C-alpha positions as CSV (number, residue, x, y, z in Angstrom):
1,M,91.6,122.1,73.5
2,S,95.3,123.1,73.0
3,W,97.8,123.0,75.9
4,K,101.1,124.8,75.9
5,A,103.9,122.9,77.7
6,E,106.9,124.1,79.6
7,W,109.6,121.6,80.4
8,H,112.2,122.0,83.2
9,E,114.7,119.1,83.5
10,A,117.3,118.2,86.1
11,V,115.6,120.6,88.5
12,D,116.6,119.9,92.1
13,A,114.0,119.2,94.7
14,E,114.0,122.8,96.0
15,A,113.4,124.3,92.6
16,M,110.5,121.9,92.1
17,I,109.0,122.9,95.4
18,S,109.3,126.6,94.7
19,A,107.2,126.0,91.6
20,S,104.7,124.0,93.6
21,V,103.8,126.6,96.2
22,N,101.7,128.8,93.9
23,P,98.8,129.6,96.3
24,G,96.3,129.1,93.5
25,F,97.1,125.4,93.2
26,V,94.6,123.0,94.8
27,L,96.0,119.7,96.1
28,A,93.7,116.8,95.3
29,S,95.5,114.7,97.9
30,V,98.4,114.9,100.4
31,F,100.7,113.0,97.9
32,Q,101.0,116.2,95.8
33,H,102.1,118.2,98.8
34,P,105.5,119.8,98.2
35,T,106.9,118.4,101.5
36,L,106.2,114.8,100.3
37,I,107.6,115.5,96.9
38,R,110.8,116.9,98.4
39,A,111.2,113.9,100.8
40,W,110.7,111.4,98.0
41,L,113.1,113.1,95.5
42,K,115.7,113.5,98.2
43,T,115.6,109.8,99.2
44,K,113.9,107.2,97.0
45,G,114.2,109.3,93.8
46,S,117.9,109.9,94.4
47,A,118.6,106.3,95.3
48,L,116.9,105.1,92.1
49,G,119.0,107.5,90.0
50,L,115.9,109.1,88.5
51,M,116.0,112.5,86.7
52,P,113.6,115.0,88.2
53,A,111.6,117.0,85.7
54,L,108.8,119.6,86.0
55,A,106.1,119.9,83.3
56,I,103.9,123.0,83.4
57,L,100.9,122.9,81.1
58,E,98.8,126.0,80.3
59,H,95.6,126.7,78.5
60,G,94.2,130.2,78.8
61,S,94.3,131.0,82.5
62,S,94.4,127.3,83.5
63,Q,97.6,125.8,84.7
64,V,98.5,122.2,85.5
65,L,101.7,121.2,87.3
66,M,103.1,117.7,86.8
67,P,106.2,116.8,88.9
68,L,107.8,113.9,87.0
69,V,110.9,111.7,87.0
70,V,112.5,110.4,83.8
71,R,114.5,107.2,83.2
72,T,116.3,106.6,79.9
73,T,116.4,103.0,78.7
74,L,117.6,101.8,75.3
75,G,117.7,105.4,74.3
76,L,114.0,106.0,75.2
77,R,113.0,108.6,77.7
78,R,110.3,107.3,79.9
79,A,108.5,109.4,82.5
80,V,106.3,108.6,85.6
81,M,104.9,110.9,88.2
82,V,107.0,111.7,91.2
83,G,106.4,109.1,93.9
84,E,105.8,106.1,91.7
85,P,105.2,103.5,93.0
86,H,105.2,104.8,96.6
87,F,102.5,107.4,96.5
88,D,98.9,106.3,96.5
89,Y,97.5,108.9,94.1
90,Q,99.2,110.7,91.2
91,I,96.8,113.5,90.4
92,P,98.5,116.6,89.0
93,M,98.2,119.9,90.7
94,T,96.0,122.5,89.1
95,D,94.7,126.0,89.7
96,A,91.4,125.6,87.8
97,L,88.4,123.4,87.6
98,L,89.3,121.1,84.8
99,D,87.4,118.9,82.4
100,W,89.8,116.0,83.3
101,P,89.0,113.6,80.5
102,Q,89.5,116.4,78.0
103,F,92.8,117.4,79.7
104,W,94.2,113.8,79.4
105,S,93.2,113.5,75.8
106,S,94.9,116.7,74.7
107,M,97.9,117.2,77.0
108,W,100.2,114.4,75.7
109,R,101.3,115.7,72.3
110,P,102.8,119.1,73.6
111,L,104.2,117.4,76.7
112,A,105.9,114.6,74.7
113,R,107.3,117.1,72.2
114,R,108.8,119.4,74.9
115,G,110.1,116.6,77.1
116,R,111.2,114.3,74.2
117,L,109.3,111.5,75.9
118,A,108.6,108.1,74.5
119,D,106.0,107.3,77.1
120,L,104.3,108.5,80.3
121,L,102.6,106.4,83.0
122,V,100.2,107.9,85.4
123,R,98.7,105.5,88.0
124,R,96.1,105.3,90.7
125,L,93.9,108.1,89.4
126,P,90.4,108.1,91.1
127,E,87.8,107.8,88.5
128,R,86.5,111.3,89.0
129,F,89.8,112.6,87.6
130,V,89.8,110.4,84.5
131,G,86.3,109.5,83.5
132,S,86.3,106.4,81.3
133,A,89.8,107.0,79.8
134,G,92.6,104.5,80.3
135,N,92.3,101.1,82.0
136,P,91.3,99.9,85.4
137,D,94.4,100.3,87.6
138,P,96.0,97.2,89.0
139,D,95.1,98.4,92.5
140,V,91.5,98.3,91.3
141,E,89.8,100.7,93.7
142,T,90.2,102.7,96.9
143,A,88.1,102.1,99.9
144,I,86.9,105.0,102.1
145,L,85.9,104.9,105.7
146,Q,83.6,107.9,105.9
147,L,83.3,109.4,109.4
148,D,81.1,112.4,108.8
149,G,77.9,112.1,110.9
150,C,79.2,109.4,113.3
151,S,79.0,110.3,117.0
152,D,81.4,107.6,118.3
153,L,83.0,104.2,117.5
154,D,79.8,102.3,118.4
155,A,77.8,104.4,116.0
156,Y,80.2,103.6,113.2
157,L,80.3,99.9,113.9
158,A,76.5,99.9,113.8
159,T,76.8,100.7,110.1
160,R,79.1,97.7,109.4
161,G,78.6,94.0,109.3
162,A,77.6,92.1,112.4
163,N,80.7,89.9,112.3
164,L,83.1,92.9,112.4
165,R,81.0,94.7,115.0
166,S,81.0,91.7,117.4
167,D,84.6,90.8,116.8
168,V,85.9,94.4,117.5
169,R,83.9,94.6,120.7
170,R,85.2,91.2,121.8
171,R,88.8,92.2,121.0
172,L,88.5,95.5,122.9
173,R,87.2,93.6,126.0
174,R,90.1,91.2,125.8
175,A,92.6,94.0,125.5
176,N,91.2,95.8,128.5
177,E,91.4,92.5,130.5
178,L,95.1,92.5,129.7
179,G,95.8,95.9,131.2
180,G,94.0,98.3,128.8
181,I,94.6,99.8,125.4
182,R,96.1,103.2,124.5
183,L,96.6,105.0,121.3
184,S,99.6,107.5,121.3
185,V,99.8,110.0,118.4
186,F,103.0,111.9,117.9
187,S,102.6,115.7,118.0
188,S,104.3,118.1,115.7
189,D,107.2,118.7,118.2
190,E,108.0,115.1,118.9
191,V,110.4,114.4,116.1
192,E,113.0,112.5,118.2
193,P,110.4,110.2,120.0
194,A,108.9,109.5,116.5
195,R,112.3,108.5,115.2
196,A,112.7,106.1,118.0
197,A,109.2,104.7,117.5
198,F,110.0,104.2,113.8
199,A,113.0,102.1,114.7
200,A,110.8,99.9,116.8
201,M,108.2,99.8,114.1
202,R,110.8,98.7,111.5
203,A,112.1,96.0,113.8
204,A,108.6,94.6,114.4
205,Y,107.8,94.7,110.6
206,E,111.0,92.9,109.7
207,E,110.5,90.3,112.4
208,L,106.9,89.8,111.3
209,H,107.8,89.4,107.6
210,R,111.3,87.9,107.9
211,S,110.5,84.9,105.7
212,E,108.9,87.0,103.0
213,P,110.5,89.3,100.3
214,S,108.5,92.2,101.8
215,G,110.5,91.8,105.0
216,R,113.4,93.5,103.2
217,M,111.5,96.6,102.3
218,F,113.3,98.9,104.6
219,Q,116.6,97.6,103.4
220,Q,115.9,98.8,99.9
221,P,118.0,101.9,98.9
222,G,116.3,105.1,100.1
223,T,113.3,103.5,101.9
224,A,114.2,103.9,105.5
225,E,115.6,107.3,104.7
226,F,112.3,108.3,103.1
227,Y,110.4,107.5,106.3
228,L,112.9,109.3,108.4
229,E,112.8,112.4,106.1
230,L,109.0,112.4,106.5
231,I,109.4,112.4,110.2
232,E,111.8,115.3,110.0
233,Q,109.8,117.4,107.5
234,A,106.2,116.3,107.5
235,L,105.6,115.7,111.2
236,P,106.2,119.4,112.2
237,L,103.7,120.5,109.6
238,G,101.0,118.2,110.8
239,L,101.0,116.2,107.6
240,L,102.4,113.0,109.1
241,H,100.1,111.0,111.4
242,F,102.2,108.5,113.2
243,S,100.6,106.5,116.0
244,V,101.4,103.6,118.3
245,L,98.9,101.3,119.9
246,S,99.9,99.7,123.2
247,I,98.1,96.8,125.0
248,G,98.8,96.4,128.7
249,G,101.7,98.9,128.4
250,R,103.5,97.0,125.5
251,D,103.7,98.4,122.0
252,A,101.5,96.2,119.8
253,A,100.8,98.1,116.6
254,W,102.0,101.1,114.6
255,H,100.5,103.1,111.8
256,F,102.5,105.5,109.6
257,G,100.2,107.6,107.5
258,F,99.3,111.2,106.4
259,L,96.7,113.7,107.5
260,Y,95.5,116.4,105.1
261,D,92.2,118.3,104.9
262,R,90.8,116.2,107.8
263,V,91.4,112.9,105.9
264,L,93.7,110.3,107.2
265,H,95.6,108.5,104.4
266,W,96.3,104.9,105.5
267,Y,99.8,104.1,104.4
268,K,102.0,101.7,106.4
269,P,100.5,99.6,109.2
270,T,102.3,96.9,111.1
271,Y,102.1,95.1,114.4
272,A,104.4,93.2,116.9
273,P,104.5,89.5,116.4
274,W,103.8,88.9,120.1
275,A,100.4,90.5,119.8
276,A,99.2,88.7,116.7
277,H,96.6,86.7,118.6
278,L,95.0,89.9,119.8
279,A,94.2,91.2,116.3
280,P,96.2,94.4,116.9
281,G,95.6,95.8,113.4
282,K,91.8,95.6,114.0
283,L,92.3,97.3,117.4
284,M,94.4,100.0,115.8
285,L,91.7,100.8,113.2
286,A,89.1,100.9,115.9
287,E,91.1,103.3,118.0
288,L,91.8,105.5,114.9
289,V,88.1,105.6,114.2
290,R,87.5,106.7,117.7
291,F,90.2,109.3,117.6
292,G,89.2,110.5,114.2
293,I,85.6,111.1,115.2
294,A,86.8,113.1,118.2
295,E,89.1,115.1,116.0
296,R,86.3,115.7,113.4
297,W,88.0,113.9,110.6
298,H,86.0,113.4,107.4
299,A,87.4,110.0,106.5
300,I,90.1,107.4,106.5
301,D,91.2,106.7,103.0
302,F,92.7,103.3,102.6
303,G,94.4,104.0,99.2
304,G,94.7,101.3,96.5
305,G,94.4,97.6,97.0
306,T,91.8,95.0,97.7
307,E,92.8,93.6,101.1
308,P,89.6,92.2,102.8
309,Y,89.8,94.4,105.9
310,K,89.5,97.5,103.7
311,A,86.2,96.3,102.3
312,Q,85.1,95.3,105.8
313,W,85.8,98.7,107.3
314,G,85.1,101.0,104.4
315,N,81.7,102.3,103.6
316,R,82.3,103.5,100.1
317,T,84.7,102.9,97.2
318,E,86.0,104.6,94.1
319,A,87.5,102.9,91.1
320,L,91.1,103.7,90.2
321,R,92.4,104.0,86.7
322,S,95.7,104.2,84.9
323,L,96.8,106.1,81.9
324,R,99.8,105.2,79.7
325,F,100.7,107.5,76.8
326,F,103.0,106.3,73.9
327,G,104.4,108.2,71.0
328,P,105.3,109.2,68.4
329,T,103.9,106.3,66.3
330,L,103.0,105.8,62.7
331,G,101.4,109.0,61.5
332,G,100.9,110.7,64.9
333,W,100.6,110.4,68.6
334,L,98.8,107.6,70.3
335,L,97.2,107.0,73.6
336,R,97.2,103.3,74.3
337,Q,95.1,102.1,77.1
338,R,97.3,99.7,79.0
339,H,98.3,99.2,82.6
């Protein structure tokens, strides 16, 4: 199969978005939504000094859109998908049903030539979009908490291990003894209250992780701005799902995630140090399962990573794979299967 590549470099975020709104494109996940692309390019991408680029690959009537950023080091132009490493999935947009393994094996040469690229890294690709190509991703797999067919929280817990089931029920009883539990979800018109809640979430996160390098995450250039831009742009569209869990009237846990096609994408959870003994993260998940069933969500997608709680709560998994393309090399173009 032969693909024809267009290459548009130094495009601003708005131009990239304009190309992304072709109604024929099907988004495989919320991380390819134009609003998230715009927010990341405006904040993190800009702070990192990355060059936005847009690759459009065509074969017959099929079209694939790849929003990229390029960094030049030692004279080599190296590309990654927009959002790396902050987006969970990096599946290109397409307007056709593709043979994905065939696409990956044939797209690199025309893309590298047009973009003058030395290499391209595409990470966190669910296996159904790759087949056996590439290598296992460092994030290994994604865990999915499938909600279809569950009537309530108890029905879901009945499908999980006895230890989780009994612990959640015990934690819920304890929270009710302390004055009750409440999950508040910000609606599309609550931008200002959501901004205030993010400030509280950030303070709790930094206090919780103050002795760890991760505690400085929101101090990194563009990070806090990225979250605030998502509140401004994604919340009014219903793409941002930002919730606060209170116990006895005190804020105890937060979850900042995304909602698309009735799937909640788990993204950034944290909790208040004062509530650590109450397992607020476990309570937050329990209440999100309860809320999601009522809202007829299909699933909660935990994204990459192998944290034990994801395996505890998830009822299915899918392997993640990475592709890295290098070239030109001796006598031709080469796909090396590395992380």
